[in-house]
MARKOLTI-671211 format. One record per atom (N, C-alpha, C): residue in one letter; x, y, z. Coordinates in steps of 0.02 Angstrom, whole numbers, plus 32768, in hexadecimal, padded with zeros to 4 digits. Layout:
<zakes>
aXYZ ...
</zakes>
This chain:
<zakes>
mC958F8116586 mC970F7FC6546 mC972F7B8652F cC97BF78D6560 cC977F74A6557 cC92DF7386547 lC8FDF759656A lC8AFF74A6559 lC8A6F75F6515 lC8BCF7926501 lC8A9F7AA64B9 lC8CDF7886483 lC907F76F6493 lC928F73A6466 lC906F6F86469 kC8EEF6DD6499 kC8C6F6A36497 kC881F6A66470 kC864F6D86483 kC826F6E7645C kC82FF6E56410 yC868F70F63FB yC877F71063B6 yC883F6D26392 rC8A8F69F63BD rC8B5F66363A1 rC878F63A639F eC84BF64063C9 eC806F61363CA eC7E1F62F638C eC7E0F668637C eC7B8F6856349 eC7D4F6706305 kC81AF6686300 kC839F65362C7 kC82CF60962B9 iC830F5E562EF iC824F59662EC iC7D9F59262CB mC7ACF5B662EB mC764F5A962D5 mC762F5C66293 tC77BF5FD6279 tC775F6106239 tC798F5DD6203 aC7CAF5BC6219 aC7ECF58761EF aC7C7F54C61E5 rC794F541621D rC771F500621F rC72EF50B61F0 kC71DF54761EB kC6DBF54D61B9 kC6E5F52F617A pC721F5406154 pC725F52E6115 pC722F4DE6112 vC742F4BA6148 vC743F4726150 vC6FCF45C6149 eC6D2F4766176 eC68FF4606185 eC669F45C613B tC66FF49D6124 tC654F4A760E0 tC668F47760A9 sC6AAF46860AD sC6C2F43A607E sC6ACF3F8608A eC6A5F3E760C5 eC68BF39860D8 eC640F38E60BE kC61EF3C660C5 kC5D4F3C760B5 kC5CFF3C3605C vC5FBF3DC6041 vC5FCF3E15FF7 vC614F3A25FE4 eC644F3816002 eC659F3415FEB eC620F2FF5FFA eC602F3116030 eC5CFF2E76045 eC58EF2E7600C fC588F31E5FF7 fC551F32E5FC5 fC565F30E5F85 iC5A5F3135F75 iC5BDF2F55F35 iC5BDF2AB5F40 eC5CAF2945F76 eC5D1F2485F79 eC580F2295F77 rC557F24C5F94 rC516F23D5F85 rC4F8F23A5F3E aC511F26C5F19 aC4FBF26F5EDA aC51AF23D5EAD rC559F2385EBB rC577F1FC5E95 rC557F1BA5EA1 sC543F1B05EDD sC52DF1765EF0 sC4E3F1675ED3 rC4BDF19E5ECA rC47EF1985EB0 rC482F18C5E5C fC4B6F1B45E3E fC4B2F1AB5DF8 fC4DEF1625DEC aC504F14A5E0D aC51BF10B5E03 aC4EAF0CF5E07 kC4B6F0DD5E2D kC47FF0A65E35 kC454F0AB5DF1 eC453F0E15DD2 eC429F0F65D9A eC445F0D25D5F tC42BF0995D43 tC450F0815D04 tC42EF09B5CC9 pC455F0B45C9A pC44AF0CB5C58 pC413F09F5C33 eC3DEF0CE5C15 eC3ACF0A75BEB eC3C9F0885BAB kC3BEF04B5B9D kC3D6F02D5B64 kC3ABF0445B25 kC3D1F04F5AEB kC3B3F05F5AB9 kC387F0275A98 kC34BF03F5A82 kC320F0075A66 kC32EEFF55A23 rC336EFB55A13 rC343EFA359D2 rC30BEF7A59B0 fC305EF8A5972 fC2D1EF675949 fC2E7EF1F5934 pC2C6EEE95952 pC2D7EEA25936 pC2E7EEA258F0 rC324EE7858E0 rC33BEE76589D rC30DEE425879 fC2F2EE1958A3 fC2BCEDE25875 fC285EE035863 lC264EE3E588C lC22CEE64586D lC23CEE865833 iC27DEEAC582D iC28EEEC957EC iC28BEE9757B1 vC2A6EE5757BD vC2A9EE2A5788 vC25CEE185778 vC234EE0A57A4 vC1EFEDF2578D vC1C9EE31576C nC1D1EE6B5783 nC1B6EEA25763 nC1D2EEB15718 tC20FEEA1570F tC22CEEA056CF tC212EE70569B lC20BEE2D56BF lC1EAEDFB5695 lC1A7EE025682 vC17BEE2856AF vC138EE3756A1 vC12BEE6B566A vC158EE9F566D vC15CEECC563A vC169EEAF55F3 lC19DEE7D55EF lC1B2EE5B55B4 lC179EE345594 lC156EE1555C1 lC123EDEC55B6 lC0E7EE105594 vC0CFEE4955B3 vC09CEE71559C vC0AFEE905550 lC0F2EEA5554F lC105EEC25509 lC0FEEE8B54DA yC115EE4954E9 yC117EE1654B4 yC0CCEE06549D lC0A3EDFC54D4 lC05DEDF054BD lC03CEE285499 yC04CEE6754A5 yC02EEE9E547D yC04EEE9E5433 lC087EE87542F lC0A6EE9353E2 lC09EEE4D53C2 tC08EEE1753E1 tC083EDDC53B5 tC039EDC353C0 gC00FEDDF53E1 gBFCBEDD553E5 gBFA1EDEA53A7 dBF6EEDC55399 dBF45EDD95362 dBF25EE255361 pBF2EEE51532E pBF1BEE905333 pBEC2EE92533B tBEBBEECF534C tBE67EED65357 tBE3FEEC85318 kBE0EEEA85323 kBDE4EE9552E5 kBDC7EECD52CC tBDA8EEF752F5 tBD8DEF3A52D8 tBDC5EF6952CF yBDCEEF7E528E yBDFBEFB25283 yBDF0EFF7528E fBDB1F0065282 fBD8EF03A5295 fBD46F042528A kBD26F07152B5 kBCE4F06D52B4 kBCCCF0B352C5 sBCA1F0DA529D sBC8FF12152AB sBC48F12C5291 rBC33F165529A rBBF8F17E527B rBBF3F1C55271 mBBC7F1D45244 mBBC0F21F5239 mBB7CF22E5227 nBB64F2645233 nBB20F27A5221 nBB16F2B151E8 mBAE8F29F51BA mBAE2F2D35187 mBA96F2D0516C gBA74F3035167 gBA36F30E5149 gBA02F2E05177 gBA03F2D651B8 gB9DAF2B251DC gB9E5F26251D0 vBA20F25351B4 vBA31F21251A8 vBA78F1FC51D2 qBA78F1C751F2 qBABBF1B55213 qBADCF18251F1 yBB1FF18A51E1 yBB49F15F51BB yBB78F13C51E8 nBB72F0F951F8 nBB99F0D2521B nBBCDF0B051F2 vBC0BF0BE51F4 vBC3FF09A51C9 vBC6FF07051F6 sBC88F03651DC sBCB5F0085203 sBCD8EFDD51CD lBD0FEFCE51E9 lBD3EEF9C51C5 lBD51EF6751F3 tBD41EF2C51E7 tBD4EEEF35215 tBD6DEEB651EB rBD83EE875212 rBDA9EE5151F2 rBD93EE135213 eBD7AEDE151E9 eBD5DEDA55201 eBD86ED7D5230 sBD83ED6A5269 sBDB8ED4C5295 sBDCEED045271 gBE0EECFC526E gBE33ECC75252 gBE2BECC9520D sBE1EECFE51E3 sBE16ECF9519B sBE40ED3C5186 gBE49ED395142 gBE63ED785126 gBE32EDA25103 tBDF3EDA2511B tBDC4EDC750F0 tBDABEE07511A fBDB2EE3E50FC fBDA1EE77511F fBD57EE905109 lBD2CEEA75134 lBCECEEC05122 lBCDBEF0C5131 fBCD1EF3450F5 fBCC9EF7D5103 fBC81EF825105 tBC60EFA5512F tBC19EFAF5134 tBC01EFF65139 vBBD1F006511D vBBAAF0485123 vBB62F0415130 kBB50F04D516B kBB0CF04D518B kBAE6F093518E lBAB1F093516C lBA86F0D45170 lBA4CF0D2519B vBA46F0FC51C6 vBA0FF0FF51F6 vB9F1F14151FC sB9B0F13C51E5 sB98AF17551E4 sB975F1965225 mB97DF1D35229 mB977F1F8526A mB932F2225260 rB90BF218522D rB8D0F241521A rB897F220522B dB862F2455235 dB81AF2245242 dB7F9F219520D aB80DF21551CE aB7F4F20D5199 aB824F1EF5166 aB80CF1C9512B aB839F1AA5104 aB864F1E250D8 vB8A6F1D150C9 vB8CAF1FF50AC vB8EEF1D75071 aB901F1FF503C aB924F1E75006 aB969F2045007 vB99CF1DC5016 vB9E4F1FF500A vBA07F1F44FC5 pBA17F2284FAE pBA37F2214F6E pBA7FF2144F71 fBA99F1F24F3C fBAE2F1E54F32 fBAF5F1E94EF2 dBB34F1F04EE5 dBB57F2064EA4 dBB5DF1C74E7C gBB51F18C4E89 gBB57F1514E65 gBB9BF12F4E67 nBBC9F1444E93 nBC0AF1234E9B nBC02F0FC4ED2 gBBCFF0F84EF8 gBBCAF0CC4F2A gBBB5F0F24F67 vBB8BF0CF4F99 vBB78F0F04FD8 vBBB1F1065005 gBBE7F0DE500B gBC1DF0ED502F gBC56F0C7500D cBC93F0F2500D cBCD3F0D04FEF cBD0AF0C95021 lBD34F0A35017 lBD6FF09A5044 lBDA9F08E501E kBDDAF0C25030 kBE18F0B9500D kBE4DF0B1503B lBE89F0895030 lBEB8F07E5059 lBEFBF09C503A yBF23F0BC5068 yBF5BF0DD5054 yBF98F0CE5082 yBFD5F0CB505A yC016F0C45081 yC038F10D5077 gC038F13650A9 gC04CF17350A2 gC020F19C507A eC037F1B1503A eC00AF1DC5012 eBFF7F1AF4FD8 nC00DF1704FD7 nC009F1454F96 nBFCBF11C4F9F eBF99F1184F6F eBF5AF0EC4F7B eBF6CF0A94F65 iBF59F0814F95 iBF63F0374F91 iBF2DF0164F6D tBEEEF0144F88 tBEB0EFF54F67 tBE74F0164F87 gBE38F0054F64 gBDFFF0214F82 gBDC0F0014F6D rBD85F0014F94 rBD4FEFE04F7F rBD08F0104F97 cBCDAF0084F72 cBC97F02E4F84 cBC5DEFFB4F93 aBC3AF00F4FC8 aBC00EFEB4FDD aBBC0F00A4FC1 gBB93EFEC4FAD gBB54F0074F86 gBB64F0264F48 kBB8BF00A4F1F kBBAEF0294EDB kBB72F0344EB1 eBB74F0704E8B eBB43F07A4E56 eBB03F0924E73 lBAF4F0984EB1 lBAB7F0A84EC3 lBAB6F0FC4EC2 rBA81F1164EB3 rBA6FF15D4EAD rBA42F1794EDE eBA2BF1494EFF eB9EDF1584F31 eB9DFF1234F61 vB9DAF1374F9B vB9C3F0FF4FD8 vB98CF11D4FFB vB954F0F74FFB vB91AF10C5018 vB91EF0EB5064 lB90DF1145093 lB907F10250D8 lB8C3F11350F4 qB8A6F0DF5114 qB869F0EC5130 qB86BF10B5179 kB846F1205199 kB842F14151DE kB869F1155207 nB8A1F1315227 nB8D4F10B5251 nB8E9F0CF522C gB8E9F0D051F4 gB901F09151D0 gB94AF08951C7 tB964F04F51B4 tB9A7F03E51B5 tB9C0F0175175 kB9F8F025514E kBA11F000511A kBA57EFF85124 tBA71EFBC510F tBAB8EFAF5113 tBAD8EF9B50D6 fBB12EFB450C6 fBB3AEFA55081 fBB80EF88509B aBB8FEF59507E aBBD4EF435088 aBBF6EF285048 vBC3FEF1B5052 vBC62EF055022 vBCA7EEDD5043 fBCBBEEAC5023 fBCF5EE86503F fBD33EE995018 mBD68EE98503F mBDA7EE975029 mBDD3EE63503B rBDFFEE445013 rBE28EE0D5028 rBE76EE275038 rBE8CEE0C506C rBED1EE195084 rBF03EE0D504C nBEF7EDD2502C nBF2BEDC54FF8 nBF2FEDFD4FC2 dBEF6EE1B4FB4 dBEF8EE494F7D dBF1BEE944F8E iBF0BEE964FDC iBF28EEDB4FF7 iBF73EEC94FF0 tBF8FEE925014 tBFCFEE845010 tBFEFEE904FCE aBFD2EE6C4F96 aBFF1EE6C4F59 aBFF8EEB34F3D mBFC9EEDE4F4D mBFCCEF264F33 mBFFEEF4C4F59 lC007EF3E4F9C lC03AEF584FC1 lC084EF484FA7 kC08EEF0B4F96 kC0D2EEEF4F80 kC0E0EF174F35 kC0A7EF1C4F11 kC0ABEF314ECC kC0BBEF794ED0 rC09BEFA74EFD rC0AAEFEE4F03 rC0E8F0024F28 eC0EFEFDE4F5D eC124EFEF4F90 eC163EFCB4F8D gC166EF824F78 gC197EF564F75 gC1A0EF304FBF eC1CDEF034FBA eC1D8EED54FE8 eC1FCEF065033 rC219EF38501F rC23CEF5B5054 rC209EF705085 lC1CFEF805075 lC19CEF9D50A5 lC188EF6250D8 fC184EF2250BB fC17BEEED50EE fC1B1EEE1511E rC1F7EEEA5107 rC22EEEDB5133 rC22CEF0E5168 eC217EF565159 eC21EEF885184 eC1EAEF8451BA hC1AEEF5B51B7 hC17EEF5A51DF hC173EF175206 rC1A4EEEA51F4 rC1A4EEAA5217 rC1A7EEAF525A rC182EE815282 rC189EE8152CD rC1C5EE6B52E4 fC1D9EE885319 fC21EEE73533C fC216EE2F5361 fC1DEEE275388 fC1DCEDF153B0 fC1B6EDB35383 nC19CEDC15354 nC16DED955325 nC17BEDA452DE pC1BFED8A52C1 pC1CDED9C5270 pC1A1ED805247 gC176ED545257 gC142ED37522C gC100ED68521B kC103ED995240 kC0C4EDC75233 kC0E7EE0D5226 tC0BDEE3551FF tC0D7EE7951F5 tC096EEA451FB lC09EEEDB521E lC06AEF125220 lC081EF535200 iC059EF6951D5 iC066EFA151A5 iC027EFD451B8 pC045F00C51C2 pC011F03D51CE pBFF2F05E518E lBFABF0625190 lBF8DF077514F lBF58F0AB5166 rBF4BF0D85134 rBF16F10C513E rBED8F0EF5118 aBEA8F0F1513A aBE60F0D7511E aBE3AF11C5117 vBE29F12650DC vBE02F15F50C8 vBDB6F14B50B1 vBD7FF16450DB vBD41F14750CD vBD1AF19050B3 tBCF9F1845079 tBCCFF1C05058 tBC8BF1AA5055 iBC58F1CF5071 iBC13F1C75064 iBC00F1F35026 nBBEAF1D44FF8 nBBDAF1F64FBC nBB99F2114FAC tBB82F2444FDF tBB4EF26A4FD9 tBB56F2B14FF0 gBB39F2E34FD0 gBB4BF3204FEA gBB83F3434FD7 gBBA5F3234FA2 gBBE0F3374F81 gBC19F3144F9F gBC0BF2D94FCA gBC40F2BC4FE8 gBC5CF2CB5027 vBC57F2A45059 vBC71F2AF509E vBCA0F27E50AD sBCE0F28B50BD sBD15F25950CB sBD2FF25C5116 sBD47F221512B sBD61F2255176 sBD9FF1EB5169 eBDD0F1F75193 eBE0CF1D6518E eBE22F1AF51D4 yBE40F16951CB yBE52F14C5203 yBE91F12651F4 tBEB7F114522B tBEF6F0F15222 tBEE8F0AF523F iBEFEF07D5216 iBF02F0365224 iBF40F01A5222 kBF4BEFDF5244 kBF7FEFB95243 kBF6CEF77521B yBF8DEF7151E0 yBF7AEF4451B1 yBFADEF0151BF eBF91EECA51C9 eBFBEEE8D51DB eBFC6EE60519A vC001EE565195 vC019EE23515B vC03AEDEB517A eC01BEDB15165 eC03AED76517A eC05BED4A5145 
</zakes>
């Protein structure tokens, strides 16, 4: 009986020790894990330097200022069209540093022989400027011509001048001063850009028209 009781006590003690051993291993694992994670420093968030933000903002404002205050493109439009073996090159330009506009119509023969191109007598090509649907002014190049003869691969150019003062005067007469206040530049109040429609008509074959949008500068 004593031997059985002793054996029972030993088994009980061994059984009681097992959880203790298991608990110690778990605690050891937890300690190692804590120690490892404690050594790892959290990654700092990357911040964009403030001075770079300021520099980028200044660059954008400078580009915007130069775009709005710079002199507009000297060539307002340039295009070409082909009809009856003849190429028509039309353009509107402004002489640098002046208020004179030049509207040109250049005929280029694409044929291997001479050709006579008929016109209706109202001009080889006409330019009309509109604000919205209202006609402001217009001029024709090669006025009163009824025929233009082009030799093989030959060219002929017709041109007419338009003065900025005349265009501005017609805009004020037809649209009033309100138009100029509405389109005055924010960064440069001394200049005003007014959007105009430019309609070009080649007066042959019943008339063929093309349309362009330009920014007319008033000083």
